[in-house]
N, C-alpha and C positions, 0 to 999 in steps of 0.2 A: 306355556304360553295361555293366556286369559279368554275367556269366553267374551261374546262382543256386547257392550252396555245396553242393560235394558232387555237382554236376553237372560232364559235361565237354562241351567242345569236340573234334569230331575234323576234323583237316586232313590232307588231302594230303601225301605226302613232297615234298619234304623238309620234315621242322616247323620253322614260324617260330620259336618258343619251346620252352622243356621244359615249361613248364605246359599243353601242349594232349596231344592223342592223336593216333595215326596212323588214319588212315581207312584207309590201303593195309593195315596190320595186321589191322585190325577186318575186313577183307573176307578175307583170306587166313584166317584163325582162322573164321568162318562157312564158309566154303566148304570147308575139311577137316570143321569137324565134320558139314556137310550131307552132301560125299559119303561119309563113312564110316558114318553112319547109314544110308544109302540101299544101301552095299553089305551090311549086315547085314539090309534087307530092312523097315528103319524107313519109316513112311509121313509127310508132315509133315502137323502141323495149328497151328490159331492159335486164339486167341480174343482177347475184348477185354481194351484195357487199364485197362480200366474195368467194376469188378464190385461186386455188393450187399455191404456190409459184414459180411452177415449169413455171408458163404459162409466170409469168415474167421475171424469167432469162432467159427461152429461146430466149425471145424477145430480152431483153437489156442486159444479162452478169449476172454474180454474183454480179457484184458492186453494184447494183441497191436496194440489198437487205438492206444495210445500210440506204437507203432512204425511207423505209416501214415500217409499222403497222405488222409486222408479227410475228408467234407464231405455236407454235405445239398444235393442239386442242385435244380436249378427246378422238379422234380416232386414235392419233397419225399420222395425216396428216400435214404436212407443208403448213400453209396456210397465205395471206395474204390478209387486208383489198385493196381492188382495189384503184392504184395510177392513172391509166387511164383507156380509155375504147377500146382502139386498140384492145388489145389480146383478152379482150371479144369478141367482133364485129367478128374477126377472128375466133376465135374458133367457134363462133354459126354458122358462114356463113360456114366456112368449112362443119360443121357436116349435115348440112341441105340444101347445097345450089342447091342440085336437086330438091326442092320443091319450087323454086322460079324461078321466069322469069328475064331473063338477061336483062338490068343490074339491080342491086340489089341498092336501093335506100331508105336507113334507117337513122334515127336520134335516138338519143337519150337524155335526160338529168340527167345524174347520179352525186350521189356526190362522189368526190373522196377523196383519202386520202394521203399523203404523209409525211415523218418525216423527214422535213427540218427546216434548218434554216428561221425564221422568218425573214420578210423582205417587206418593200412598194409592195404592190400589190400581196404578196404572202403569205398564210397561210399554216395549214398541213391540213385544208379541203376547197374543196370549190365545189359548183356546176359548170357542163360544159355542154355547148350544142356542142356534139359532130355529125356531118353529115358526111356519106361515101356513095360512089359509089362502088359497087363492080362487077368484071364481065364487062368493059368496057374498052377500051383503047385508042379511039379515045380521041384527044384533046378537043372535044367537051363538053367533061365530065367533064375536068378541067375546061374549061369556067362557066359551069353550078356551081361547086361548088362555086366558086368563087365569082358567081351572087348573090349565096344564101348567103354568107357570109356578100355581099354588102349590099343586101337588108333588112337582119335581124338586119343590124345596121342603115339602113336607117329608120326602121320602129321603132325605139327608139329617132327618131327624130335627129340623125347625119346626117351631108351633107358632101358635099365634101370639105368644109372648115373645118373638123374637123378629117376625118382620113383620111389614103391612105393604100390601099393595096401593100405591094413591091413585085415583082415577081422575080422571079429568076430558076435557072434551076441545078438541080444537074448533067446533062448530059452535062451542058454547062461547069463546074467545072470540072466535069471529062475530057473533051478536054483538058482544060486549064492543069492540074494535068498531064498528058498524052503527053503533048508537054514539059513538065520542068522534069521529074523524069520517070522512067523506071523501079522504084520500087513500083511495086503495094501493097507493106505490109504499105508501109506509108502513104496511102491515107486516111484512117480512122482517124489518128493522124493529116493530115494537115488540115481536114475537120474542126477537132476540134478548130485549130488553128483561119480559118478563121471565124467562127463563134462566135468565142468571139473578132474581131478585134475592134469593138464598143463598147468593155466593159473592154480591159487591154490597160495597157498604150502602147504607139507607140513603145517605148525601147523591152519590154517584146517580143511584137508580132514578131519584126521582127528578133530577136535573134531566137526566137521558130522556124520561117521561112527558117532563115538563115540554122538552124541545119539541116533542112531536105532538104537543098538543093535549097531551093528558094530564091528570091530577093524581100524583100516586097513592091520595087518601081514597079515591073512586076507586082504585084497581085491589088495594087493599081489602076495602069494603066487601068488593065480588069474592076475590078470595075467602073472605072471613063467612060469608053467609054460606058459601059450600052448599047449594041449591042445586039438587041435581035436576038435570035435564031429562026429557022423556025417555032419550036415549041411554042415558046412563042409568035411570030407574028401570030398563029392562033388563039391562045387566046385572046392576043389583039383585034384581028380584031372581034372575037366574040363577047366580050363584048362592045367593039364600036359601035357593030350593035344594041345594045340594049339599047345604050343610058348612058352605065355606063363606060364609057373611062376615066374620068375623075376623078375618084376613084383609077385607078391602076397606076402602074409606074414599069418599068423593073428597079431592082435594086440587082445587084449580091451582096450586102454585107449583105443579106439574104442568107444563106446556109441551116439551120436547123440541128443542130447537133448530132441527131440523124441518124445512120449509117443505117437505114432501107430504108431511101427514098431513089428512083431511078430514078426521074423524074423531072419535074417541083415543085417548092415549091414554097410557099407565108407566108408572114405575115402580118398583119392588125396595124399598128400604128397610134396612133392621132399625129397630125401637129403639136403640142405645143412642142410635145417631153418631157412630163410633167410624163408620164407614162410607167410601161412594156407592151410589144405587147398585144395587146387587143385580138389577135389571131393565129392561125398559122396552117399551113399543108401544105401536098402536094400529091403526088402519090407515093406508096411504094408496087411496083406489087409484089416483090417477098416475101411478110411478111405471106400472105397467105399458102404460100407452105411450110415454114418453120415452122410454128405455127402448120401445118397439117401432119408433119414429110412426107411431100412430097406426100400425097393423094391426094389433090387439089392444084389445078394451077391456081388461077385467079387474075388479074389484079386488083388493086384497089386504092383510093386516100380516103381522107377525111381531115376535119379538126376540130381542139376544141377552144372552145370561152369560157373562165370561168367568172364566175360573179363577181369576186372579182373587178380586173381592172375596167371591165366596168361599175360595180356601180359607183367608184370613178370618171370615166370619166364623166357618166350623171349629177352626183353631179356636178362636177369643172363646166361642160359645162349649168347647169340652167336646164336640164331636167328632172325632176322629175316626179313622178305620183302627182295628187292632194292629199295631202295627209289628206283630212278633211274626216271622216267617212261620207258615204251616205246613207240614207235610202228614200226608195219610201216616206213610210207613217208610222207614229208613230199612234200608235189608245188611244185614249185618254176614259179612262174608270172615267167618273167622276159619275156615280150611279153604287153602288156596285149591285144592282139588276139587271144592264144589264151585267156584267161581262158573263156569260155563251153566250150570246148573241154577246157581242164585242168576244169570242175568237172564234166563228165560223165565225165572219167575219175575223178575222185575219186569220184562216186558208185558207178561201177562196180566200183571195189575196195573201197569199203567194204558193197557188196551181195555181194561177196565173200566178206567176214567179217574183212576186212583194219582195223587202224586205222593212220588216214590224217589229217593234219593240211594245211593251207596260210594263208598268210597272206590276212587278210581286204580288205585294202587293197592297193592298188601299193607297193611297197617294192625297195629296193636288192637285187641278187641274193648281195652278201654278207651281208646282213644277214638275208636269209631262211634263207641256208645255216647263220648261226650258231642260228637258231631252230630249224632242225632237230637241230642238235647239243644245245642244250640240252633238248629235248623227247626225246633218246633213241632217234631214228630211225636204223632199221636200213640205211634204202636213200631215197635221193631220185630225183625223177622229174620231169622237166622235157618238154616239148613243143616240138617247133621244126620248122618248113618243111623239108625238102629242097630244092635248086637245083630241082626238077621240081614243088615248089609241094605235095608230100604230107606228111602228118601223122608223123613218126616221135617217138618216146619215146627219151630216155636215162636209163638207170635206171645208179645209181650205188649199188654197197656198201660204206657209209661203214666198212666194218671193213678192208676191203683195197683202197678206193678205187679199186676196177676200176670201169669204165664201160663198158657197150655196149646200142646201139641195138637197139630192135624195135619190130615194127609196134604202133600202140594196141592193138589188140585183143589182143596178147600179154602186155601190163603185167601183169596177173593173174598168170598164171604165173610171170613172172619175178620179181615181191616177191614171191611164196609161194617161190621158190627162195632166196633171198634168207634169206628168216626161218627155211627148214628147215635152210639151214646153219648158222644160229648156235645154232637151237633158241630153244624159248620160252621168255624169263626172267622172264615173268608170274608166273609161279606157281613161281617158284624160292624153295626158303627156302637160307638158307646160311648158314654161320658165320662171324662178321666176328671180325676177330685183336682 
């Protein structure tokens, strides 16, 4: 039985085939996302994977329904599997905002679902790092969020030579639009054309703009000039003060097609241009008011970063986790009369935080040792009795092959010493040749 198209299987490394995804790489990405968010003072939240359909049509209009996994549930409710996290955030924040000091800084790593045409970097499900700030209008919050985005990519080994955050402003574009057109009803269509400038042929964009009363040469001149507005200058100066200025540039070619953005917007791209946008976001100061039916009016901003493009980028740059399985120790049970004592030792090691494995059933010593090597064990431990009948433990460092005897009570420290001498490889990010 095959999996559903657009969905993924995640296997432990080494991967059995090329058409499946790495559970180890996913774990690494999630850990780096969460660790960076916590360092920035963000708190984790989550919501249900199934939401009322109205939650998404209120934000994006009825046309979004064709992109959703939606159905009528057994209670007669119109529901949808969540395609994005921002509506859930808006619903949750507006419901309980009085219980939290402002600004609210939250992050989540949800799995999202969209019934869309599959293409490179886009599947019908993905995991996404969402980070949002609610209740702060100062542009320092925008800079903070962009810094979080930059550092979450740096934490995975990516550098300023790998990616850039392209910073733009819906306010700047609104000023441009107002100077050239007095019909506000055309704004949404205008933004959609600008959003597709880099993906559609020049002639197509030019014709669409001309129909709206704009000259494409004027649009291109505005983008090429790239003069930062005052609000963008505040953000750039803030990031420069952190030493992150090399990661960001003003680029009005970014506009973000969603019409709920109200201020600075940004997208992260790989500098080689091989992939879709790595992440994108911006300020959406009116969304919570709309989603709450006017009950709550709070400024907000956020970004989303999907795991599909990011994983492909990390593989392309040779920044993948160490794929070898790692154990602190493999306990060899060569004398079945000592199995109970060995199990007690295994439990003691695990209680101390070490990763330990052993053979469930009696097996030859050479077979057990081979298994220890296959699992990447740093050490083997085996119990034996001294001529006087006392239990002793033999701890072997598999890197140096040095073995020494210790009392069973000292095994935890001896295994920890072997681990510390070689460093922790479970969280290594390395460049593959």
